[in-house]
C-alpha positions in Angstrom: 28.0 116.1 167.9 28.5 119.2 169.9 31.9 119.8 168.3 30.3 119.6 164.8 27.6 122.0 165.8 30.2 124.4 167.3 32.2 124.1 164.1 29.1 124.9 162.0 28.3 127.9 164.0 31.9 129.1 163.8 31.9 128.8 160.0 28.5 130.4 159.7 29.7 133.4 161.8 32.8 133.7 159.8 30.8 133.6 156.6 28.5 136.4 157.8 31.5 138.5 158.9 33.0 138.2 155.4 29.7 139.2 153.8 29.3 142.2 156.1 32.9 143.3 155.3 32.4 143.0 151.6 28.8 144.0 151.1 28.4 146.8 153.7 30.8 149.3 151.9 29.2 148.4 148.6 25.7 149.2 150.0 27.0 152.4 151.5 28.6 153.5 148.3 25.5 152.5 146.2 23.0 154.5 148.4 25.4 157.4 148.6 25.8 157.4 144.8 22.1 157.1 144.2 21.4 160.0 146.6 23.9 162.2 144.8 22.4 161.4 141.4 18.9 162.3 142.7 20.3 165.6 144.0 21.9 166.1 140.6 18.6 165.5 138.8 16.8 167.8 141.2 19.3 170.6 140.5 18.9 170.0 136.7 15.1 170.6 136.9 15.7 173.7 139.1 18.1 175.2 136.5 15.9 174.0 133.6 12.9 176.2 134.5 14.9 179.4 135.1 15.3 182.2 132.6 18.2 182.9 130.3 18.9 179.4 129.0 21.9 178.7 126.8 20.0 178.2 123.5 23.1 178.3 121.3 24.9 175.7 123.3 21.8 173.5 123.4 21.6 173.6 119.6 25.3 172.8 119.3 24.8 169.8 121.6 21.8 168.7 119.5 24.1 168.8 116.4 26.8 166.7 118.1 24.4 164.2 119.8 22.0 163.8 117.0 23.5 164.6 113.6 26.9 163.2 114.4 25.4 160.0 115.7 23.2 159.4 112.7 25.7 157.6 110.5 26.5 155.1 113.2 22.9 154.6 114.2 21.8 154.3 110.6 24.5 151.7 109.7 23.7 149.7 112.7 20.0 149.8 112.1 20.3 148.7 108.5 22.5 145.7 109.4 20.2 144.9 112.3 17.1 144.8 110.1 18.8 142.8 107.4 20.3 140.2 109.8 17.1 139.8 111.8 15.1 139.1 108.6 17.7 136.6 107.2 17.9 134.8 110.6 14.1 134.6 111.1 13.2 133.4 107.6 14.2 129.7 108.0 12.1 129.2 111.1 9.0 130.7 109.5 9.6 128.7 106.4 9.7 125.5 108.5 6.2 126.2 109.8 4.9 127.5 106.5 4.5 131.0 107.7 7.0 132.8 105.4 4.3 135.4 104.5 4.4 136.6 108.1 8.0 137.6 107.9 7.5 141.3 107.2 5.0 141.6 110.0 7.1 139.8 112.6 10.3 141.7 111.8 8.5 145.1 111.8 6.9 144.5 115.2 10.1 143.2 116.7 12.1 146.1 115.5 9.7 148.9 116.4 8.7 147.6 119.8 12.1 146.6 121.3 15.1 146.1 119.2 15.5 149.4 117.4 14.9 151.7 120.4 17.1 149.7 122.8 20.0 149.3 120.3 19.9 153.0 119.4 20.0 153.8 123.1 23.0 151.5 123.7 24.8 153.1 120.8 24.2 156.5 122.2 25.2 155.3 125.7 28.6 154.2 124.3 29.2 157.2 122.0 27.5 160.1 123.7 27.6 159.0 127.3 31.3 158.2 127.2 32.0 161.5 125.3 30.2 163.6 127.9 31.9 161.8 130.8 35.4 162.3 129.2 34.8 165.9 128.1 33.3 167.1 131.4 35.8 165.1 133.4 38.7 166.7 131.6 37.2 170.1 132.2 36.8 169.3 135.9 40.4 168.1 136.4 41.8 171.0 134.5 39.7 173.4 136.6 37.9 174.9 133.6 34.5 174.4 135.4 35.9 176.2 138.4 37.0 179.1 136.2 33.6 179.4 134.7 32.1 179.5 138.1 34.5 182.3 139.2 33.9 184.3 136.0 30.2 184.5 136.8 29.0 181.9 134.3 26.7 179.2 135.6 28.6 176.0 134.6 25.7 173.7 135.5 23.3 175.5 133.3 25.8 175.9 130.4 27.3 172.4 130.5 24.7 170.1 132.1 21.3 171.4 131.2 22.1 171.8 127.6 23.6 168.3 127.2 20.9 166.4 129.2 18.1 168.3 127.3 19.9 167.5 123.9 20.1 163.8 124.6 16.5 163.7 125.8 15.1 165.3 122.7 17.4 163.9 120.0 17.3 160.2 121.0 13.6 159.8 120.0 14.5 161.3 116.6 17.4 159.0 116.2 15.2 156.0 117.2 12.6 157.0 114.5 15.3 157.1 111.9 16.6 153.8 113.1 13.1 152.3 112.8 12.8 153.4 109.2 16.3 152.3 108.1 16.0 149.0 109.9 12.7 148.3 108.1 14.3 149.1 104.8 17.1 146.6 105.7 14.3 144.1 106.4 12.9 144.7 103.0 16.2 143.8 101.4 16.5 140.8 103.6 13.1 139.5 102.6 14.1 139.8 98.9 17.4 138.0 99.2 15.7 134.6 99.1 12.2 135.6 98.0 10.4 138.2 95.9 8.2 140.7 97.7 7.2 143.9 96.0 7.8 147.3 97.6 4.1 148.0 98.0 3.3 144.6 99.4 6.1 144.7 102.0 5.1 148.1 103.4 1.4 147.1 103.3 2.2 144.1 105.5 4.3 146.3 107.8 1.7 148.9 108.4 -1.0 146.4 108.8 1.0 144.6 111.5 2.1 147.7 113.4 -0.5 149.5 115.6 -0.5 152.7 117.5 0.1 150.7 120.7 3.4 149.5 119.3 4.7 152.9 118.2 3.7 155.2 121.1 5.3 153.2 124.0 8.4 152.7 121.9 8.6 156.4 121.3 7.9 157.5 124.9 10.5 155.3 126.4 13.2 156.7 124.2 12.8 160.1 126.0 13.6 158.3 129.2 16.5 156.5 127.6 18.0 159.8 126.4 17.4 161.5 129.8 19.2 158.6 131.7 22.1 158.7 129.3 22.5 162.4 129.5 22.2 162.5 133.3 24.6 159.7 134.0 27.2 160.9 131.4 27.1 164.5 132.8 27.1 163.4 136.4 30.1 161.1 136.1 32.1 163.8 134.2 31.0 166.7 136.3 32.0 164.9 139.5 35.2 163.4 138.2 38.3 163.3 140.5 41.9 162.1 140.7 43.3 163.7 137.6 43.5 162.0 134.2 42.8 158.6 135.8 39.5 159.9 137.0 38.6 161.0 133.5 39.0 157.5 132.2 36.9 156.1 135.1 34.2 158.7 134.5 33.9 157.8 130.8 33.9 154.0 131.5 31.4 154.2 134.4 29.1 156.5 132.3 28.8 153.8 129.6 28.3 151.0 132.1 25.7 152.7 134.3 23.7 154.3 131.5 23.6 151.0 129.6 22.3 149.2 132.7 19.7 152.0 133.2 18.5 151.5 129.6 17.7 147.9 130.3 16.0 148.7 133.6 13.9 151.4 132.0 13.0 149.1 129.2 11.9 146.4 131.7 9.7 148.9 133.5 8.2 150.2 130.2 7.3 146.7 129.1 5.6 146.0 132.4 3.6 149.3 132.2 2.7 148.6 128.6 1.5 145.1 129.5 -0.6 146.5 132.4 -2.2 149.1 130.1 -3.1 146.4 127.5 -1.0 147.9 124.7 0.8 144.7 123.9 
């Protein structure tokens, strides 16, 4: 009996030792990385409210982040609305609630699906692009050259990009809502026959201010998170060309994860405020 207890304690101690060896460095790296991101965000706000902002570069980034992403966002939104409508129809028909299809699709798209999918598309396209671009500038010492020449690289490269993603993602999400609802209209008419006027009447009757406002507000936070993570990973890239690839990859992974976390928090706040 004593030998079994001794064996159990030995195995338990070995298990705890392995956990400490594996988990402790991860915890240290996690908290260190979180602290560096907080410092990065604090520096962004310091530079944001100073004079002589790079307006031309900001407008150029808005063009690349917003306008260049619109075809991909629009195509995805159209397919998303069409597929959601087609897939939802059989269930509603089974319960004799086919007339509720436009209302259900519109609320689902505007509240959750459209903003989140748009943010994930931007995380993959914009976040990885920023991470790769700034990472290549870092490893080729272009950022150091800007600093030496008297140009503020953080204000020119980071503030403009983060501000562009923060302000353009809500616009992209609004376009995504409209295009996905149009896809829903086509999906409704594949098996049925609903007039243009009746469809949009049912959509606007189902959607309330409490659906649109939280959906729009959280897209600002989505854009801010994507811009901050993409710029942070690229700006602090190391280890040559290998580091550029890692920066682009980690920018997509972390920003996508943050989108879901922010969405979870937004849903809880919306529920507490009684807007659901």
